[in-house]
C-alpha positions as CSV (number, residue, x, y, z in Angstrom):
1,M,39.6,-49.1,-30.4
2,S,36.1,-50.4,-29.9
3,I,34.5,-52.3,-27.1
4,K,31.7,-55.1,-28.2
5,L,29.1,-56.1,-25.6
6,N,27.2,-59.4,-26.9
7,G,23.7,-60.1,-26.1
8,A,22.8,-63.2,-24.1
9,T,21.2,-64.9,-27.2
10,S,21.9,-62.3,-30.0
11,G,23.1,-59.0,-31.4
12,S,25.7,-56.8,-29.6
13,V,26.4,-53.3,-28.8
14,E,29.7,-51.7,-29.8
15,L,31.2,-48.9,-28.1
16,D,33.9,-46.6,-30.0
17,V,36.7,-44.7,-28.6
18,P,38.1,-41.8,-30.6
19,D,41.3,-42.6,-32.5
20,A,43.3,-39.6,-30.6
21,I,42.8,-38.4,-27.1
22,G,44.8,-35.7,-25.7
23,S,45.2,-37.3,-22.4
24,D,43.9,-40.0,-20.3
25,I,40.2,-39.8,-19.2
26,G,38.5,-41.5,-16.4
27,F,34.6,-41.7,-16.1
28,T,32.6,-42.7,-13.0
29,L,29.2,-44.0,-13.7
30,P,26.3,-43.8,-10.8
31,G,26.0,-46.4,-8.6
32,A,22.2,-46.5,-9.0
33,D,19.6,-46.2,-11.8
34,G,17.8,-42.8,-12.1
35,S,14.1,-41.9,-12.2
36,A,11.9,-42.1,-15.4
37,G,12.7,-39.1,-17.7
38,Q,16.1,-38.2,-15.8
39,V,19.3,-37.6,-18.0
40,L,22.8,-38.5,-17.5
41,Q,24.8,-35.4,-16.6
42,T,28.6,-34.9,-15.9
43,N,30.2,-32.5,-13.3
44,G,33.0,-31.6,-15.7
45,S,35.5,-33.7,-13.9
46,G,34.3,-37.4,-15.3
47,A,31.8,-37.8,-12.8
48,F,28.3,-39.0,-14.0
49,S,25.1,-38.5,-12.2
50,F,21.3,-38.7,-13.2
51,A,19.3,-35.3,-13.1
52,T,16.0,-34.1,-13.9
53,I,16.0,-31.3,-16.4
54,A,13.5,-28.5,-15.7
55,P,12.3,-26.1,-18.4
56,F,13.2,-23.3,-16.1
57,S,15.6,-23.3,-13.1
58,E,14.3,-20.0,-11.6
59,V,10.5,-18.8,-11.6
60,D,9.4,-16.6,-8.8
61,H,6.2,-14.5,-8.4
62,W,5.8,-11.3,-6.0
63,R,3.2,-8.7,-5.6
64,L,2.5,-5.6,-3.8
65,T,0.6,-5.8,-0.5
66,A,-0.8,-2.4,0.3
67,D,-1.8,0.6,-1.9
68,K,1.1,3.1,-2.6
69,Q,0.8,6.8,-3.4
70,G,3.6,9.2,-4.3
71,E,5.0,10.7,-7.6
72,N,8.5,9.9,-8.6
73,T,9.1,7.3,-5.8
74,D,10.3,3.9,-5.6
75,V,8.4,1.1,-4.5
76,T,10.3,0.3,-1.4
77,A,8.1,-1.6,1.1
78,N,5.0,-4.1,1.2
79,L,6.4,-6.5,-1.1
80,E,6.0,-10.3,-0.6
81,R,6.4,-13.5,-2.7
82,A,2.9,-14.6,-3.7
83,D,1.4,-17.0,-0.9
84,D,-1.9,-18.2,-1.7
85,A,-2.6,-22.0,-1.1
86,S,-1.7,-22.5,-4.8
87,S,1.1,-20.4,-5.2
88,A,4.6,-21.9,-5.8
89,Y,8.0,-20.9,-7.3
90,I,11.1,-22.7,-8.7
91,G,14.5,-22.6,-7.8
92,T,16.1,-20.4,-4.9
93,G,13.7,-17.3,-5.7
94,M,14.6,-13.7,-5.9
95,S,15.5,-11.7,-2.9
96,E,14.4,-8.4,-1.8
97,S,15.5,-5.7,0.4
98,S,13.8,-2.2,0.5
99,G,12.3,-2.5,-3.0
100,I,15.5,-3.7,-4.5
101,F,15.6,-7.5,-6.0
102,T,18.5,-9.6,-6.2
103,F,18.9,-12.6,-8.6
104,P,19.6,-16.0,-7.3
105,Q,21.8,-16.9,-10.1
106,T,23.5,-15.4,-13.3
107,G,21.4,-15.9,-16.7
108,I,18.9,-14.2,-19.1
109,Y,15.6,-13.4,-17.1
110,L,12.2,-12.3,-18.6
111,I,10.5,-9.6,-16.2
112,V,6.8,-9.4,-16.9
113,Y,4.7,-6.9,-14.4
114,T,1.3,-5.7,-14.0
115,A,0.6,-2.4,-12.5
116,S,-3.1,-1.8,-11.2
117,Y,-4.0,1.6,-10.4
118,V,-6.8,3.8,-9.0
119,L,-6.1,7.1,-11.2
120,D,-7.3,10.3,-9.9
121,S,-9.1,12.8,-12.1
122,D,-7.3,13.3,-15.4
123,D,-4.0,11.4,-14.3
124,N,-1.4,9.3,-16.5
125,A,0.4,7.1,-14.2
126,G,3.2,4.7,-14.8
127,L,5.2,2.1,-13.1
128,E,8.7,1.9,-14.2
129,L,11.2,-1.1,-14.4
130,L,14.7,0.3,-13.3
131,V,17.8,-2.1,-13.7
132,S,21.2,-1.6,-12.2
133,T,24.3,-3.1,-13.5
134,D,26.9,-1.4,-11.3
135,G,25.5,-2.8,-7.7
136,G,22.8,-0.3,-7.4
137,T,25.0,2.8,-7.9
138,T,22.9,3.8,-11.0
139,Y,19.9,2.6,-12.7
140,D,18.4,2.8,-16.2
141,Q,14.8,2.7,-16.9
142,V,14.1,0.1,-19.4
143,C,10.2,-0.1,-19.6
144,Q,6.9,1.4,-18.1
145,A,3.6,0.0,-17.6
146,I,1.4,3.2,-18.1
147,D,-2.5,3.7,-18.0
148,G,-4.4,7.1,-18.5
149,N,-7.5,8.7,-17.3
150,P,-8.9,11.6,-19.6
151,S,-12.4,11.3,-18.3
152,G,-12.1,13.9,-15.2
153,N,-13.4,11.4,-12.9
154,D,-11.5,8.5,-10.9
155,R,-11.2,5.3,-12.5
156,C,-9.6,1.9,-12.0
157,G,-7.1,0.8,-14.7
158,S,-4.1,-1.7,-15.2
159,A,-1.0,-1.8,-17.8
160,T,1.5,-4.7,-18.2
161,A,5.1,-4.2,-19.4
162,F,8.1,-6.6,-19.7
163,A,11.8,-6.7,-20.2
164,I,14.6,-9.2,-21.0
165,V,17.5,-8.5,-18.6
166,D,20.8,-10.1,-18.8
167,V,22.2,-10.9,-15.4
168,T,25.8,-11.3,-15.7
169,N,26.7,-11.0,-12.2
170,T,24.4,-11.2,-9.2
171,S,26.0,-8.7,-7.2
172,N,25.9,-6.3,-9.9
173,V,22.7,-6.6,-11.5
174,K,19.6,-5.3,-9.6
175,V,16.1,-4.2,-10.5
176,K,13.7,-2.2,-8.8
177,F,10.1,-0.6,-9.6
178,K,9.4,3.2,-9.3
179,C,6.0,5.1,-9.4
180,D,6.1,7.8,-12.4
181,S,3.6,10.8,-12.8
182,F,1.1,10.1,-10.0
183,N,-1.5,12.6,-8.9
184,A,-1.9,13.2,-5.4
185,G,-5.1,10.8,-5.1
186,T,-3.8,8.1,-7.7
187,R,-2.9,4.8,-6.1
188,L,-1.0,1.8,-6.9
189,L,-3.2,-1.0,-5.8
190,G,-1.9,-3.6,-3.4
191,N,-3.5,-6.4,-1.6
192,S,-1.9,-9.3,0.4
193,D,-4.7,-11.7,-0.3
194,R,-4.4,-11.6,-4.3
195,N,-2.2,-10.5,-7.1
196,E,-3.2,-6.8,-8.1
197,T,0.0,-5.1,-8.7
198,Q,2.7,-8.0,-9.4
199,F,6.0,-9.1,-10.7
200,L,7.1,-12.2,-12.4
201,F,10.8,-13.3,-12.7
202,V,11.7,-16.2,-15.1
203,R,15.1,-17.5,-15.8
204,I,14.9,-18.5,-19.6
205,G,18.7,-19.1,-20.7
206,N,22.3,-18.8,-19.5
207,T,23.8,-15.9,-19.8
């Protein structure tokens, strides 16, 4: 069956209905026009509305606000969402408690982080990304941002690492960061005024 709409002076638009439909379907159109660039979406129950489709539904940027020392210790404090005048985030954003990050919704996430160091003497230091899939009971190391200093003198350095994390359940999948192989004088650098050690979370797709 077809519905034909004729133009005021010429031409027509024809809408076709499938030959066989399993059951009766009702559609409700929006009561007003959307904005330029929006698309028509369904709520899954027959109601249509206009929506803006963003490239990413969640983008969040965090940083360490004070230096940290200590071998094989978790980063549990001095974390904040980047709050410079030019900073922004998309979506609900990550939540953090004692260094454990919780995701705002399920999906495939890209996590990119940079660790900035002052390396003591001949130290090799790393910042590990640990992922839990059981609500924080156990964690798996998935990557490490590592830098080394063979010179025998203190020096500054930085390293970047990234991972793809499948967040199938926001209650079960958690992430945290851990210092590895820090000499007594080695420091993970943090600053509340700029991004030194920093963490980026981007939802890139559905799980």
